[in-house]
C-alpha positions as CSV (number, residue, x, y, z in Angstrom):
1,M,93.9,117.2,-27.3
2,H,95.5,114.1,-28.7
3,R,96.8,114.2,-32.2
4,L,95.5,111.1,-33.8
5,V,96.4,110.5,-37.4
6,P,94.7,107.9,-39.7
7,E,96.8,105.1,-40.8
8,K,96.3,101.5,-42.2
9,L,96.7,98.4,-40.2
10,V,97.5,95.2,-42.2
11,T,97.3,91.9,-40.6
12,I,98.6,88.8,-42.3
13,I,98.1,85.2,-41.2
14,T,100.2,82.6,-43.1
15,T,102.5,79.7,-42.6
16,S,105.7,80.5,-40.7
17,V,107.8,79.2,-43.7
18,L,107.0,82.4,-45.5
19,E,108.5,84.7,-42.7
20,A,111.6,85.7,-44.7
21,R,109.7,86.3,-47.8
22,L,107.1,88.5,-46.0
23,V,109.8,90.6,-44.3
24,N,111.4,91.2,-47.7
25,V,108.0,92.2,-49.2
26,V,107.3,94.7,-46.4
27,R,110.8,96.1,-46.4
28,K,110.6,96.6,-50.2
29,R,107.4,98.6,-49.7
30,G,109.0,101.0,-47.3
31,V,107.2,100.1,-44.0
32,S,108.6,101.5,-40.8
33,G,108.3,98.2,-38.9
34,Y,106.3,95.1,-38.2
35,T,105.3,92.9,-35.4
36,L,105.5,89.0,-35.9
37,L,103.9,86.5,-33.6
38,R,103.5,82.7,-33.7
39,A,99.9,81.7,-34.0
40,R,97.8,78.6,-33.7
41,G,94.2,77.9,-34.4
42,A,91.9,76.3,-36.9
43,G,90.4,77.4,-40.2
44,S,89.8,76.4,-43.7
45,D,93.3,74.8,-44.0
46,G,92.6,72.8,-40.8
47,L,94.2,72.8,-37.4
48,Q,97.5,74.6,-36.9
49,S,98.7,73.3,-33.6
50,G,102.1,75.0,-33.6
51,T,103.9,71.9,-32.4
52,L,106.0,71.7,-35.6
53,D,107.5,74.4,-37.8
54,A,105.5,73.1,-40.7
55,D,102.3,73.3,-38.6
56,T,102.8,76.8,-37.2
57,N,101.2,80.0,-38.4
58,L,102.6,83.4,-38.3
59,L,100.7,86.5,-37.5
60,M,102.2,89.8,-38.9
61,K,100.9,93.3,-38.2
62,I,102.0,96.3,-40.0
63,V,100.9,100.0,-39.7
64,L,101.7,102.2,-42.7
65,P,100.5,105.3,-44.4
66,P,97.4,104.9,-46.6
67,E,99.3,105.8,-49.7
68,R,101.6,102.8,-49.3
69,L,98.8,100.3,-48.8
70,S,98.0,99.5,-52.5
71,G,101.6,98.4,-53.4
72,L,101.8,96.2,-50.3
73,L,98.4,94.6,-51.1
74,D,99.7,94.0,-54.8
75,D,102.7,92.1,-53.5
76,L,100.6,90.1,-51.1
77,E,98.0,89.3,-53.8
78,G,100.9,88.1,-56.0
79,L,102.0,85.6,-53.3
80,I,98.4,84.3,-53.2
81,D,98.4,84.0,-56.9
82,M,101.5,81.9,-56.7
83,G,99.6,79.4,-54.5
84,Y,100.7,80.6,-51.0
85,H,98.0,80.5,-48.3
86,L,97.6,84.0,-46.9
87,T,94.8,85.7,-44.9
88,V,95.1,89.4,-45.2
89,F,93.0,92.0,-43.4
90,A,93.4,95.8,-43.9
91,S,91.8,98.2,-41.3
92,D,91.6,101.9,-40.6
93,V,93.4,102.9,-37.4
94,D,94.2,106.1,-35.7
95,V,97.7,106.4,-34.2
96,L,99.6,108.8,-31.9
97,G,103.0,109.8,-33.2
98,P,102.4,109.1,-36.9
99,E,106.0,110.2,-37.9
100,K,107.4,106.8,-36.8
101,F,105.3,105.1,-39.5
102,E,106.5,107.4,-42.3
103,R,110.1,106.4,-42.5
104,P,111.2,103.1,-43.9
105,L,113.2,100.6,-41.9
106,D,116.9,100.9,-42.2
107,T,118.3,98.3,-44.5
């Protein structure tokens, strides 16, 4: 039988100029890692073609234990309150090998 453990998946879509700031936020909250992808598409802020740095979105995915979710969402909401455009999704996921999501990134 597989040992699946419930975790949280946070997906963030924002402008690529926030990359360093987002990395600092997730490190501060003790996440074990993250995945960054360049993204393009269209939404409430218009077309993001990805041809210029200022016109490129970033997609960040983070898996973390449920008890760390609230603090991370507080920080992300703070960025939104400061006027930054972020779209944030939080989902329930089940993972194999949950121990890799429990230890923070090495600083």
